[in-house]
C-alpha positions in Angstrom: 136.3 132.9 174.5 140.0 134.2 174.6 143.1 132.2 173.5 144.1 131.9 177.1 140.7 130.6 178.2 140.8 127.9 175.3 144.3 126.7 176.7 142.7 126.4 180.1 140.2 124.0 178.4 142.9 121.9 177.0 144.8 121.7 180.4 141.5 120.6 182.0 141.4 117.8 179.3 144.9 116.9 180.4 144.2 116.7 184.0 140.9 114.6 183.4 142.8 112.3 181.0 145.6 111.9 183.7 143.1 111.0 186.4 141.1 108.5 184.2 144.1 106.8 182.8 146.0 106.7 186.2 142.8 105.2 188.0 142.6 102.6 185.5 146.1 101.5 184.5 148.0 102.0 187.9 145.5 100.1 189.9 145.0 97.4 187.0 147.8 95.6 188.6 145.9 95.3 191.9 143.0 94.1 190.0 144.9 91.5 188.2 146.4 90.3 191.6 143.0 90.1 193.2 141.0 88.8 190.3 143.4 86.3 188.7 146.2 85.7 191.3 148.8 87.6 189.2 152.3 88.2 190.9 155.1 90.4 189.9 156.0 88.2 186.8 152.6 88.2 185.2 152.1 92.0 186.0 155.5 92.8 184.4 154.5 90.8 181.2 151.4 92.8 181.0 153.2 96.2 181.4 155.7 95.0 178.7 152.9 94.2 176.3 151.4 97.7 177.0 154.9 99.3 176.4 155.6 97.3 173.2 152.4 98.4 171.5 152.8 101.9 172.9 156.1 102.4 171.0 154.3 102.1 167.5 151.0 103.5 168.5 152.7 106.8 169.6 154.5 107.3 166.5 151.6 106.6 164.3 149.0 108.4 166.3 151.2 111.5 166.5 151.3 111.5 162.6 147.6 111.1 162.5 146.9 113.9 164.8 149.3 116.2 162.8 147.5 115.2 159.4 143.9 114.8 160.4 143.5 117.3 163.2 144.2 117.2 167.0 140.6 117.6 168.1 139.5 114.6 165.8 142.3 112.5 167.4 141.0 113.5 170.9 137.4 112.6 170.0 138.4 109.2 168.8 140.7 108.6 171.6 138.0 109.5 174.4 135.2 107.5 172.8 137.4 104.3 172.3 139.0 104.7 175.8 135.5 104.8 177.4 134.6 101.7 175.3 137.7 100.0 176.5 137.1 100.4 180.3 133.4 99.5 179.9 134.6 96.4 178.1 137.0 95.8 180.9 134.1 96.0 183.5 131.7 93.7 181.4 134.0 91.1 180.2 135.4 88.9 183.1 138.0 86.6 181.6 141.7 87.3 181.5 141.9 87.0 177.7 139.2 89.8 177.3 141.2 91.9 179.9 144.5 91.5 177.8 142.6 92.4 174.7 141.2 95.5 176.3 144.7 96.5 177.6 146.2 96.0 174.1 143.4 98.3 172.7 143.9 100.8 175.4 147.6 100.9 174.7 146.9 102.0 171.1 144.0 104.4 171.5 145.6 106.2 174.6 148.1 107.7 172.0 145.3 109.4 170.2 145.2 111.7 173.1 148.6 112.8 174.5 150.4 113.9 171.4 147.4 115.9 170.4 147.1 117.5 173.8 150.7 118.4 173.9 150.3 120.1 170.5 147.0 122.1 171.4 148.6 123.4 174.6 151.5 125.0 172.4 149.4 126.1 169.4 149.8 129.8 168.3 152.4 130.4 171.1 155.8 132.2 170.6 159.0 130.3 171.7 158.7 131.8 175.1 155.1 131.1 175.2 155.7 127.4 174.3 158.1 127.1 177.3 155.6 128.7 179.6 152.7 126.5 178.6 154.7 123.3 178.6 155.7 124.2 182.2 152.0 124.7 183.1 151.1 121.6 181.2 153.7 119.4 183.0 152.5 120.6 186.6 149.0 120.0 185.5 149.3 116.3 184.5 151.7 115.7 187.2 149.5 117.0 189.8 146.7 115.0 188.6 148.9 111.8 188.4 149.9 112.2 192.0 146.2 113.0 193.1 145.0 109.9 191.4 147.6 107.6 192.8 147.1 109.1 196.4 143.3 108.7 196.1 143.0 105.6 193.9 143.8 103.0 196.7 141.1 104.4 198.9 138.6 104.2 196.0 139.6 100.7 195.2 139.2 99.6 198.9 136.0 101.7 199.4 134.1 100.7 196.2 135.7 97.6 195.0 137.7 96.3 192.1 135.1 97.8 189.7 136.1 101.3 190.5 139.1 101.1 188.1 136.7 100.8 185.2 133.6 102.8 186.0 135.2 105.9 187.5 137.6 106.2 184.3 134.5 105.7 182.0 132.8 108.7 183.7 135.9 110.8 183.3 136.4 109.8 179.5 132.7 110.7 178.8 133.2 114.1 180.4 136.4 114.6 178.4 134.5 113.9 175.2 131.8 116.4 176.1 134.5 119.2 176.9 136.3 118.3 173.8 133.1 118.9 171.6 132.5 122.1 173.4 136.0 123.4 172.7 135.9 122.1 169.1 133.0 124.5 168.6 135.2 127.5 169.7 138.5 126.4 168.6 138.7 127.6 164.9 137.2 131.0 165.8 139.4 131.5 168.7 142.6 130.6 166.7 141.7 132.5 163.7 141.2 135.8 166.0 144.8 135.0 167.5 147.7 136.7 165.9 150.5 134.4 164.6 153.5 134.7 166.6 156.6 136.5 164.9 158.5 133.4 163.2 162.0 133.1 164.3 163.9 132.8 161.1 167.1 131.8 162.7 166.3 129.5 165.6 169.1 129.4 168.2 169.2 127.6 171.5 169.3 129.9 174.5 172.6 131.7 175.5 173.5 129.1 178.1 173.9 126.6 175.5 177.0 128.6 174.2 178.8 128.5 177.6 179.3 124.8 177.7 181.9 122.5 176.0 179.1 120.2 175.0 177.2 121.2 171.9 173.4 121.7 172.2 172.5 118.7 169.9 174.5 116.4 172.3 172.1 117.5 175.3 169.1 116.8 173.0 170.4 113.3 172.4 171.3 112.7 176.0 167.8 113.9 177.3 166.2 111.4 174.6 168.3 108.7 176.0 167.6 109.4 179.5 163.9 109.8 179.1 163.0 106.1 178.3 165.3 104.9 181.1 163.2 107.0 183.6 160.2 105.1 182.4 162.0 101.8 182.7 162.1 102.5 186.5 158.6 104.2 186.7 156.6 101.2 184.9 158.6 98.5 186.7 157.7 100.1 189.9 154.0 100.4 189.1 153.8 96.8 187.8 155.4 95.3 191.1 153.5 97.6 193.4 151.2 94.9 194.5 154.2 92.8 195.5 155.8 95.6 197.3 152.4 96.1 199.1 152.3 92.5 200.1 155.8 92.6 201.3 155.2 95.6 203.5 151.8 94.6 204.6 150.0 97.5 202.8 146.4 97.8 201.8 145.6 99.6 198.4 144.6 102.6 200.6 147.9 102.7 202.4 149.7 102.2 199.0 148.0 105.3 197.9 149.0 107.3 201.0 152.7 106.0 201.2 153.7 105.1 197.7 152.5 108.3 195.9 155.3 110.2 197.5 157.5 110.1 194.3 154.6 111.5 192.2 154.4 114.4 194.4 158.2 114.8 194.3 158.1 114.7 190.5 155.4 117.6 190.6 157.7 119.5 192.9 160.5 119.0 190.5 158.4 120.3 187.5 157.5 123.4 189.4 161.1 124.2 190.3 162.5 123.5 187.0 159.8 125.4 185.3 160.8 128.6 187.2 164.6 128.1 187.6 166.7 127.8 184.8 170.1 127.2 186.2 169.9 123.5 185.1 169.8 124.2 181.4 172.8 122.9 179.6 174.4 121.7 182.7 175.6 118.1 182.3 176.0 117.5 186.0 172.3 118.0 186.6 171.3 115.4 184.1 174.1 113.1 185.3 173.1 113.4 189.0 169.4 112.8 188.2 170.3 109.5 186.4 172.6 108.4 189.4 169.8 109.2 191.7 167.3 107.3 189.5 169.3 104.2 189.7 169.9 104.3 193.6 166.1 105.2 194.6 164.8 102.7 192.2 166.9 100.0 193.7 166.2 101.0 197.3 162.5 101.1 196.9 162.3 97.6 195.4 164.7 96.1 197.7 163.7 97.7 201.1 161.9 95.9 203.7 161.2 99.0 205.9 158.5 101.5 204.8 160.5 104.6 205.9 163.3 103.6 203.4 160.7 103.2 200.7 159.3 106.7 201.6 162.6 108.5 201.5 163.9 106.8 198.4 160.7 108.0 196.6 161.5 111.6 197.1 164.7 111.1 195.3 162.9 109.0 192.6 160.5 111.9 192.2 163.1 114.5 191.7 165.2 112.4 189.4 162.4 111.5 187.2 161.1 115.1 187.1 164.3 116.5 185.8 164.9 113.8 183.2 161.4 114.2 181.7 161.7 117.9 181.9 164.9 117.8 180.1 163.6 115.8 177.2 161.0 118.3 176.5 163.0 121.4 177.3 165.9 120.4 174.8 163.4 119.2 172.2 161.8 122.7 172.3 165.1 124.6 172.5 167.1 122.5 169.8 164.5 120.6 168.1 160.8 121.2 166.9 157.3 121.0 168.3 154.2 119.6 166.8 152.1 116.3 167.3 154.2 114.3 165.2 157.3 115.3 167.4 155.2 114.8 170.5 154.3 111.1 169.1 158.1 110.7 168.9 158.5 111.7 172.4 155.8 109.3 173.6 157.4 106.4 171.6 160.7 106.9 173.5 158.5 106.5 176.7 157.0 103.4 175.2 160.6 101.9 174.7 161.3 102.6 178.4 158.1 101.0 179.5 158.8 97.9 177.3 162.5 97.4 178.0 162.3 97.7 181.8 159.4 95.5 182.4 160.3 92.8 179.7 163.7 92.5 181.4 162.2 92.1 184.9 159.6 89.6 183.6 162.1 87.5 181.7 164.4 87.5 184.7 161.6 86.0 186.8 160.4 83.6 184.1 163.6 82.1 183.2 166.3 82.2 185.9 166.7 79.0 188.1 164.5 78.7 191.1 167.4 78.9 193.7 168.0 82.5 192.7 166.2 85.1 195.1 163.6 86.3 192.4 163.1 89.7 193.9 166.7 90.6 194.3 167.6 89.1 191.0 164.8 90.9 189.0 165.7 94.1 190.7 169.3 93.9 189.9 168.5 93.0 186.3 166.6 96.1 185.8 169.0 98.3 187.7 171.7 96.8 185.4 169.7 97.9 182.5 169.7 101.4 183.9 173.4 101.3 184.4 173.8 100.6 180.7 171.8 103.7 180.2 174.2 105.7 182.4 177.2 104.6 180.4 175.3 105.5 177.3 174.7 109.0 178.7 178.3 109.6 179.5 179.3 108.2 176.2 177.1 110.7 174.5 178.6 113.5 176.6 182.1 112.7 175.7 181.1 112.5 171.9 179.2 115.7 172.1 182.3 118.0 173.3 182.6 120.7 170.7 185.7 120.8 168.6 
């Protein structure tokens, strides 16, 4: 086995992991609606619980993978994730479901930081950028496929499909991880260590802007959790949007996966085209488009508006996410611990957006329009992020 073939194995794990987690968690909100009568408020609280745990789990699991080994981290993650979804299938009560979600929110982070690190292992600086581009397109493509097909599977095989299908995929991942582990050390030992760049410098484009490179890293790190504020709020209220538009889970998969394909297209373009590097207007435009498209999707009463707005949402979230990774590589450092920090920022976004949406529905007086008020509250939070982005840009002007 060659070094590149080993990386193909880790990319396959990333694709399978995305399929499994997407089938489970993204359609979990439909399961909670159909099984327990959960509406937008309850689903948002569930997502907020997930995000709150995710913050701390990401940081600690990233440290674990760095210190104890990425492959051990993967094996622990896949075994426990399989147990979680099997437990969700066998334990019918809502308390048991919430317990499984809490455990899932921890053990999921044994996988992502480790996979991100393994994909970049023994790569030069240019090789890391290449592999991150492939990695992003791999998991984004799998996420789009999972949401596109997940609704049909939910309708065709029943609510239990969100448990047994991920369980099979997690088991397959464990077997693949064990197979790769047997070959990993030998392949890595035979792979030359890339020449170490003693004086790491950002790429040339960074020095043709009035804003210093560190400011771009800070701006991207700020923008990333705000993108996930929009993304996870949207996932949590999708059953409510489906009910408003008269969509079955199958039709949700067909018409509401558009933004995921848009994000995949953005990743492919940004991987190959570098004109956006160290250009503030691209990050600013993506953030503005994020706010507008998110608000349009949640407030629209026509399916065509939802579909068109999703195209903008996919492009915006793609650029924001890719910016976070690119500037971290070009200005910061790689590694499982850093990947864990990146995931922790994502957890902050998941928690903040869904908690604000849920609290708005929970505590505002009944005479307010709950759909509009909750949407505007989360959109207002996104506007705060936009103000923060502009503030960081102004502070980052080189003097």
